[in-house]
C-alpha positions in Angstrom: -17.1 8.8 -0.4 -14.7 8.4 -2.8 -13.2 11.6 -2.4 -12.8 11.2 1.3 -10.7 8.3 0.7 -8.7 9.9 -1.8 -8.0 12.8 0.3 -6.9 10.7 3.3 -4.6 8.3 0.6 -3.0 11.9 0.0 -1.8 13.0 3.4 1.8 13.2 4.1 3.2 10.3 5.7 3.8 12.2 8.9 0.1 13.0 9.2 -0.9 9.4 8.4 1.3 8.1 11.3 0.1 10.9 13.6 -3.5 9.5 13.2 -2.1 6.0 14.0 -1.3 7.0 17.5 -3.4 5.0 20.1 -6.0 7.6 20.6 -6.4 8.9 17.3 -6.1 5.4 15.7 -10.1 5.7 15.4 -9.7 7.8 12.7 -8.3 5.2 10.7 -11.1 2.6 11.7 -13.8 5.3 10.0 -11.4 5.5 6.9 -11.6 1.8 6.4 -15.4 1.8 6.9 -15.7 4.7 4.5 -13.2 2.9 2.1 -15.4 -0.5 2.4 -18.7 1.2 1.8 -17.2 3.2 -1.2 -15.9 -0.4 -2.7 -19.3 -1.7 -1.9 -17.7 -4.7 -0.4 -20.4 -6.2 2.1 -17.9 -8.2 3.8 -15.3 -5.7 4.7 -18.1 -3.1 5.4 -19.7 -5.7 8.4 -15.7 -6.1 9.4 -15.1 -2.6 9.3 -18.1 -2.0 11.4 -17.2 -5.0 13.9 -13.6 -3.2 14.2 -14.8 -0.1 14.9 -17.0 -1.2 17.9 -14.9 -3.6 19.2 -10.9 -3.1 18.5 -10.0 0.4 17.3 -7.1 0.8 19.5 -5.7 -2.8 18.8 -4.5 -1.9 15.3 -2.5 1.2 16.0 0.6 -0.9 16.4 -0.1 -2.3 12.6 -1.2 0.6 11.4 2.2 2.5 12.4 4.0 -0.1 10.7 2.4 -0.3 7.0 2.0 3.5 7.3 5.8 3.5 7.5 6.7 0.6 5.2 4.1 0.9 2.8 2.7 4.8 3.1 -1.0 3.3 3.5 -3.1 1.5 5.8 -3.6 -2.2 5.5 -6.7 -3.2 4.3 -8.2 -5.6 2.6 -10.3 -3.8 -0.2 
C-alpha cells in the first residue's frame, strides 16, 4: 500500500492535475482510501469510504486547487 501512495505522490504535477478532472477524480478518492488504510487511521478510512460512495465528484475543484498550489491532494492523514 505504501508503494502505491509513494508512486501517486511522485507523479508529475500535470498528471496529478489530469487525474483531478471531474470524471477522473475518482482516482483521488481511491488514493485517499488507500492512504488512510496505509496509515492505519480508522477515522480517515471511514471518511474516505463515505467520500468514495457519496461525493467523489464534489472534491474535484478542491483537488485541482491543492495540486496547483501545493503539488498534493488535500487529506487529513
